[in-house]
C-alpha positions in Angstrom: -12.4 22.0 -7.2 -15.3 23.2 -5.1 -16.1 26.7 -3.9 -16.5 27.7 -0.3 -20.2 27.9 0.7 -19.4 30.9 2.9 -17.0 33.2 1.0 -17.2 31.6 -2.5 -13.4 31.3 -2.8 -11.9 28.1 -4.1 -11.5 25.2 -1.7 -9.0 22.4 -1.8 -9.8 18.8 -1.1 -7.9 17.7 2.0 -9.0 14.1 2.0 -11.7 11.7 0.8 -13.3 8.4 1.6 -15.6 5.9 -0.1 -18.9 5.4 1.8 -20.0 2.8 -0.8 -19.0 1.6 -4.2 -20.7 4.6 -5.9 -20.6 7.3 -3.1 -17.5 9.3 -2.1 -17.3 11.9 0.6 -14.7 14.7 0.2 -13.5 17.0 2.9 -12.5 20.5 1.7 -10.8 23.5 3.2 -11.3 27.1 2.0 -8.1 28.7 0.5 -9.0 32.1 1.9 -6.9 32.7 5.1 -9.6 35.0 6.5 -12.3 32.3 6.1 -10.5 28.8 6.3 -13.9 27.0 6.5 -13.9 23.3 6.3 -16.8 21.3 4.9 -17.8 18.0 3.4 -19.3 17.2 0.0 -20.7 14.0 -1.5 -19.9 12.7 -5.0 -22.1 10.0 -6.5 -22.4 8.1 -9.7 -25.8 9.0 -11.1 -25.6 7.6 -14.7 -23.4 6.2 -17.4 -22.9 8.1 -20.6 -21.1 5.4 -22.5 -20.3 1.9 -21.4 -16.8 0.4 -22.1 -16.1 -0.9 -25.7 -14.9 -4.2 -24.4 -17.8 -6.1 -22.7 -15.6 -8.5 -20.7 -14.3 -5.5 -18.8 -17.7 -3.9 -18.3 -19.1 -3.7 -14.8 -22.9 -4.1 -14.4 -24.2 -0.8 -13.0 -27.9 0.0 -12.6 -29.2 3.6 -12.5 -32.4 4.7 -10.7 -35.5 3.0 -12.2 -33.7 0.3 -14.1 -34.2 -3.4 -13.4 -31.8 -6.3 -14.0 
């Protein structure tokens, strides 16, 4: 859940789309009837905390500054 940047009330995700493999745009609508603002946010993968336990299922991901 994301909060409305105008009235700070909760906003619901109406739809989303992948821009790239690691970037998703989400479109939100404020739940306040008086406000009802619509806005877009971006969600990105910026790091891996723990890789999968099974290496054959692992996907090679690089974070900023890493080299193959």
